[in-house]
Structures are given as structure tokens and as C-alpha cells.
C-alpha positions in Angstrom: 59.9 114.5 66.6 62.2 117.2 67.6 59.5 119.6 67.5 57.1 117.4 69.9 60.1 116.9 72.1 60.8 120.7 72.4 57.1 121.3 73.3 56.9 118.5 76.0 60.3 119.9 77.5 58.5 123.5 77.5 55.6 122.0 79.1 58.0 120.3 81.9 59.8 123.3 82.4 56.7 125.6 82.8 54.8 123.0 85.0 57.8 122.8 87.2 58.2 126.7 87.4 54.6 127.0 88.5 55.0 124.0 91.4 54.8 125.7 94.9 57.2 124.5 97.8 57.2 125.7 101.3 60.8 126.2 102.6 61.2 125.7 106.5 63.7 125.9 108.9 64.0 122.4 111.1 67.5 121.7 111.6 67.9 119.7 114.7 71.4 118.5 114.6 74.9 120.1 115.8 76.5 121.9 112.8 79.5 124.3 112.4 78.3 127.6 111.4 81.5 129.7 109.3 81.3 133.3 108.6 84.6 134.4 106.2 85.2 137.8 105.6 87.3 139.3 102.9 87.2 143.1 102.6 89.3 145.8 101.6 89.6 148.4 103.9 89.7 152.3 103.0 90.1 155.0 105.4 88.8 158.3 104.4 89.4 157.3 101.0 92.9 155.9 101.5 93.5 152.2 101.0 94.4 150.6 104.3 94.8 146.6 103.2 92.5 143.7 103.4 90.7 142.7 106.6 90.2 139.0 106.7 88.8 136.6 109.4 87.3 133.6 110.0 84.5 132.9 112.5 83.7 129.2 113.2 81.1 128.1 116.0 79.7 124.9 116.9 75.8 125.1 117.4 73.3 122.7 118.2 70.0 122.2 119.5 68.7 121.6 123.1 65.8 121.5 125.3 65.3 124.3 127.6 62.4 124.7 130.1 61.3 128.0 128.7 62.2 128.5 125.0 60.8 126.3 122.1 63.5 125.6 119.3 66.3 126.4 121.4 70.1 126.4 120.2 73.3 127.2 122.1 76.5 127.9 120.5 80.2 128.8 120.9 81.9 131.0 118.6 85.4 131.7 118.2 87.8 133.4 115.8 90.0 131.4 114.0 92.3 133.6 111.8 92.8 137.3 111.3 94.5 139.4 108.7 95.6 143.3 109.2 96.8 145.4 106.7 98.2 142.7 104.2 99.9 140.8 107.2 98.5 137.6 107.6 98.2 136.3 110.9 96.8 132.7 111.8 95.7 131.8 115.2 96.9 128.3 115.9 96.6 128.7 119.7 93.9 127.5 122.0 90.4 129.3 120.8 88.5 130.9 123.6 84.6 130.1 123.0 82.1 133.2 122.7 78.7 131.6 123.9 75.6 132.5 122.4 71.9 131.3 122.6 69.1 131.7 120.5 65.8 130.4 119.3 65.3 129.7 115.3 61.5 129.6 114.3 60.4 127.5 111.2 60.4 130.7 109.2 64.1 131.4 110.0 63.1 134.1 112.3 65.9 134.3 115.1 65.4 135.5 118.5 68.9 135.9 120.6 68.8 134.9 124.0 72.5 135.3 125.2 74.1 137.8 122.9 77.8 138.3 122.4 77.6 139.5 118.9 77.4 136.4 117.2 76.1 134.8 115.0 76.4 138.1 113.2 73.7 137.8 110.6 70.3 137.1 112.8 67.0 135.9 111.0 68.8 135.5 107.7 67.7 134.0 105.5 64.0 134.3 106.3 61.3 132.2 104.4 57.5 133.2 103.6 54.8 131.3 106.1 53.2 130.4 102.6 54.0 128.1 99.8 55.8 129.8 96.8 57.0 129.0 93.2 60.0 130.0 91.3 60.2 133.7 90.4 58.1 134.7 93.6 59.9 137.7 95.9 59.0 138.5 99.3 60.5 140.9 102.2 61.4 140.5 105.4 63.6 142.2 108.4 66.2 141.0 109.5 69.4 142.3 111.8 73.2 142.3 111.7 75.5 142.7 114.5 78.9 144.8 113.6 82.3 146.1 115.2 83.7 147.4 112.5 87.0 148.7 114.2 87.0 145.5 116.7 86.6 147.6 119.6 84.7 145.0 121.4 81.4 146.8 121.1 78.6 145.4 119.4 76.1 147.5 117.3 73.0 146.1 115.9 71.8 147.0 112.5 68.3 146.7 111.4 68.2 145.4 107.7 65.4 144.7 105.4 65.8 142.4 102.7 64.2 141.5 99.5 64.2 137.8 98.6 63.7 135.9 95.4 63.1 132.2 94.6 65.3 131.8 91.6 65.8 128.0 90.9 66.7 124.9 92.5 69.7 122.8 92.1 72.6 120.5 93.9 75.4 121.5 96.3 77.6 119.1 97.6 75.4 116.3 96.4 72.2 118.1 98.5 69.1 119.1 97.3 68.8 123.2 97.5 66.8 125.9 96.6 68.6 128.9 95.2 67.8 132.2 96.5 68.5 136.1 95.6 68.7 138.7 98.4 69.4 142.4 98.6 69.2 145.0 101.0 70.9 148.7 102.0 72.5 149.3 105.0 70.6 152.6 106.5 71.8 153.4 110.2 71.7 156.6 112.1 68.8 157.8 110.3 65.5 156.6 111.8 67.4 153.9 114.0 70.1 154.1 116.6 71.0 151.0 118.8 71.5 152.8 122.5 73.5 149.7 123.6 76.0 150.1 120.5 78.8 151.9 119.9 77.9 155.7 120.8 80.8 156.8 118.7 79.2 155.2 115.3 77.1 158.0 113.8 75.6 156.2 110.7 76.2 153.7 108.4 75.5 153.2 104.7 75.8 150.7 101.9 74.6 147.8 99.7 74.7 144.0 99.8 73.5 141.3 97.2 73.6 137.7 98.3 73.2 134.4 96.7 71.9 131.8 98.8 71.5 128.0 98.7 68.9 126.5 101.2 69.1 122.8 102.1 65.7 121.5 101.1 65.8 118.8 104.2 66.7 121.4 106.8 65.8 124.6 105.6 69.5 125.7 106.6 71.7 128.0 104.6 74.2 125.7 103.4 75.9 128.7 101.5 75.6 132.5 101.7 77.8 134.9 99.5 77.3 138.5 100.2 78.7 141.3 97.8 79.5 144.3 100.0 79.8 147.9 99.6 79.6 149.7 103.2 80.6 152.8 104.8 80.8 153.7 108.3 81.0 157.0 109.7 82.0 157.9 113.3 81.4 160.9 115.2 85.0 162.1 114.6 84.3 162.5 110.9 86.1 159.5 109.9 84.7 157.3 107.2 85.4 153.7 107.0 84.5 151.9 103.8 84.5 148.1 103.2 84.4 146.6 100.0 84.0 142.9 99.1 82.5 139.6 100.3 80.8 137.9 103.6 80.7 134.1 102.8 78.8 132.3 105.2 78.5 128.6 105.0 77.2 125.6 107.2 79.4 122.4 107.6 78.8 119.4 109.9 81.6 117.9 112.1 82.7 114.2 111.6 80.6 111.7 113.8 82.7 110.3 116.4 84.1 106.7 115.5 82.5 104.9 118.5 83.7 101.6 117.9 87.1 102.8 118.9 86.3 105.4 121.4 83.6 103.6 123.5 85.8 100.3 124.1 89.1 102.5 124.8 86.7 104.5 127.2 85.5 101.0 128.8 88.9 99.1 128.9 89.8 102.1 131.3 86.6 102.2 132.9 84.4 99.8 135.4 80.9 99.2 133.5 78.1 99.5 135.2 75.5 96.9 135.7 75.0 96.6 132.1 78.4 95.6 131.0 76.9 95.1 127.2 75.5 98.6 126.8 77.9 100.8 124.9 75.9 103.4 124.6 75.5 103.5 128.7 74.6 106.9 129.6 77.5 107.0 132.5 80.7 104.6 133.1 83.6 105.4 135.5 87.4 104.9 135.1 88.7 101.6 136.6 92.0 102.7 137.4 92.0 103.6 141.4 94.7 106.4 140.6 92.3 107.8 138.0 89.1 108.4 140.1 86.3 111.0 139.5 86.1 110.4 135.9 83.1 109.7 134.0 81.5 110.1 130.6 78.4 110.5 129.0 76.7 110.7 125.4 75.4 114.2 124.8 73.6 116.2 121.9 77.1 117.8 121.2 79.0 114.5 121.1 81.0 112.4 124.4 81.4 114.2 127.2 84.1 113.6 129.7 83.7 115.3 133.3 86.7 115.5 135.6 85.5 115.9 139.2 87.6 117.6 142.0 90.5 118.6 140.2 93.0 119.8 142.8 94.3 123.4 142.0 96.0 125.6 144.2 93.4 127.6 146.2 91.9 130.5 143.9 94.4 129.6 141.2 94.3 127.7 138.3 97.5 126.0 138.8 97.1 122.4 139.5 98.6 120.8 142.2 100.8 117.6 141.9 98.9 114.2 141.8 96.8 115.1 138.4 99.2 113.5 135.8 97.7 110.1 135.4 93.9 111.3 134.9 95.2 113.9 132.0 97.5 111.1 130.9 94.4 108.8 130.6 92.1 111.7 128.9 94.6 112.4 126.2 95.0 108.7 125.2 91.3 108.9 124.5 91.1 112.4 122.8 94.2 111.1 120.3 91.6 108.7 118.8 89.3 111.4 117.7 91.7 112.7 115.1 89.1 114.6 113.4 87.2 116.0 116.2 87.5 119.3 118.1 87.4 119.5 121.8 85.6 121.8 123.9 86.9 122.4 127.6 84.2 123.9 129.5 85.4 124.8 133.5 83.0 124.8 136.3 83.3 125.7 140.0 81.6 125.6 143.4 79.2 128.4 144.4 81.2 130.7 146.9 79.0 133.8 146.3 81.6 135.8 143.9 80.0 135.0 140.5 82.5 137.2 138.6 85.3 135.6 140.2 84.1 132.2 139.8 83.7 132.7 136.1 86.8 134.1 135.5 88.5 131.2 137.7 86.3 128.6 135.8 88.1 130.2 132.5 91.6 130.3 133.6 91.1 126.5 134.8 89.7 125.2 131.5 92.8 126.7 129.8 95.2 125.0 132.1 93.6 121.7 131.4 93.7 122.4 127.3 97.3 123.4 127.6 98.0 120.3 129.9 96.6 118.4 127.2 98.4 120.0 124.5 102.0 119.1 126.1 100.7 115.4 126.0 100.5 115.7 122.1 97.3 117.1 120.8 97.3 120.0 118.6 96.5 123.6 119.9 94.1 124.2 117.3 91.6 121.4 118.1 90.9 123.2 121.3 87.9 125.4 122.2 87.8 126.6 126.0 85.3 128.3 128.4 84.3 128.9 131.7 80.6 128.7 133.0 81.7 129.4 136.9 79.0 128.3 139.4 76.0 128.6 137.2 75.8 124.9 136.0 76.0 122.9 139.6 75.3 119.7 139.4 75.2 119.2 142.9 74.2 121.0 146.2 76.6 123.7 147.4 75.7 123.1 151.0 78.0 120.3 151.7 81.9 119.8 151.1 81.1 116.7 148.9 78.7 118.7 146.7 81.0 121.3 146.1 83.8 118.7 145.1 81.5 117.5 142.4 80.8 120.7 141.1 84.4 122.0 141.0 85.0 119.9 137.7 86.1 120.5 134.0 84.2 118.9 131.1 86.1 117.8 127.6 83.0 117.3 125.0 84.4 115.2 121.9 82.4 117.6 119.4 80.3 115.9 116.6 
């Protein structure tokens, strides 16, 4: 009997090993991509200290008139460690915008590239079905800034993958992959837009990858790194340790609490029974020009025609009541992060408009922090006049475009 059971078990294992699967990327919801770096740094062979940082982002798929499978994200550095001195950034996080497309095989094409995500087209999946044990090769790209100079260099990487098995990760069915590649920069490729002082880079990477069977998303990547960057002045900077990438999903907004709260301080539109109506306006006459709507990223509150000093991020008196009301709403989203985005009317000064919108978004975040919301829950950015919601040809239209949007991310 035991022998028969053993034979049947072996047949089952063999059949399972020869069954073929197709791995495809079809992530269609907002998610948080986290990149955690823990690397020992050596300068010219001398140990300098532990370099640690954590980069987080909120990424969501969105409609785009030109691109298919379009994603946009806001990345921010959460914490840093330098020379064994641990520094944690618990203030307001400035967003680094990014946008890209991702095909079904995982190939990522950057649209707006500010250095994130640092791993592009990783992992990439074969177009055909595969079975356990199969290997394939693919190209990818990695964006690096080893010395934090603010100059991004893009390294091409050539990766060998292997499908090694199936399993579960946080109760989700997964494919288990292994990957390895070597860094070779400065030999046959040089990034003309990268750091011109970076002469070459070399090293090895070995990674374990857990891929969701449902979405094709890399839920966890653990990369073992040994990499050296050589600069024109002769300095050699070596990093050894781990880079861990993982995907998280932000908590859902408790709409049973948030929406009634908004409606209690809002004048309902014609359909008073529709809690999911696209737009409602605040009832309090002292709190005009505030609306909210459901978006793919969460509930977005729009504050229009904020009164700032001309060409300044300093608020004029009289905005206290609106900010008090908004703070009450945000406090009910206890587990959420908040994206504050500033917008301006168009005056022809694009760079000045962008900077002013960033500063005004920061001001609003600061004001809400004063009202009892933790600073680390805020991400802020400015879009200048690039996202108008009305014409800039009339004073009324310009007033509508001068706004701050706060999204309760989910």
C-alpha cells in the first residue's frame, strides 16, 4: 500500500512539473511599490557604513489618450541611513512623479522618467507557456544614482530567469522565480544623459522573485548585490547587501464613514440617495468652492480659488474654516495617506507656475498638520498650470484652475 501511494505521489509530482502556465501582467488597481535598500558601502576598499533607504510609491492604472496600459505613480523617499547614523524622515514627503506603460509580458516603457521605479521591465515573462524548470532570458533596465548626486544613470541588464515552483505568499498563490545577472556598464554602453563622471560599473545580482498568479505582479523580490562603481577620478565605490522590492495594497477607504461625513457638510446634488455621486458641494456658506469625487486613486477633495498673497505660498486670512472642515474629514481616514497636489492658472511662466504650485501644496499640508494630522501621512507635489479644469481666458476660469486637490489614497 505504501509503495502504491509513493508511485501515485511521484506520478502527481511529475505531472505537475510538466503542466504549463502562462505568466502575464494584468495589475489594474492602485498599489504601493516599496524598494528597501540595505547595502554596506566601501570606498576604495575602506568600509564607510551602512546605506539604507526606503522608497515608496502609489501607482495606479489610468486612462490615457495616447498610451495603452498606462500607469502613473508618485514616489517618495521615506527614510535614509548614512555612515551608521540613522535618520528617519517623518516630515511631509515630496512626491517624485513618474509615468510608464507595462505590457502583458512585464515590459516597462518610461513616459515621465525621474529615476523611479529604479528597476524597469523586471521581472519580464516569456510570451509562451512554461513549466517548472524552464529558463528564459530578457533585457531590462536599472536606474541608479550611487552617490545621490541627483543625476540618474540607466544601466542595461541582461537577465536569466528560471521558473522554480509554486507556493503561497500572504495567502496569495504565487509563481516562484529565480533571476541572475551581471552589471556591465561602460564597456559597450554609456548613458549620454547619465552621470558623465561614472566611468564603469560591474557586479553580480541574484534574486528570488514571488509573482502573483492572479495579477502577474512581483509581490516580493530579494536581490543579493555585490556591485562596484568606478569614477573618472579613480574612486571605486562598492556596495554589498540586499535590495528588497515588494508590493503592498493601501487600505480601502471606509466610505460608510467618509461619505456621510462629507454629505453632512455638503449640499447634495439632485440624487440625494446616491452616496457614490461624482460630485457634491459643501453646504456651509463660509466654506465655498470645495468639492469631492471618486477617482481610481481614492476620494479626491478639490479646494478651488484658495486665497494666497499674489505670487506667494502664504495664505491670506479667511481660509481657516475650509481647512478645519477638511481636517475633520481626513482624520476619519486613519489608515490612509494623503496626496496634496497644487495647481495654478496659466500666466505664461511655466517654471514659475510649477514651483508656486509645489510651495502652495506644501503650505496646505502644513496647515492640516497644525490641525492634528501626522506629517508623515502627507505626500505633496505641484502640477503648475498643466492640468486646467477651465479656460484661462476669463477671470472665472482662472479662479477655478487655482486650486489644491487632496486625494485620500486607497
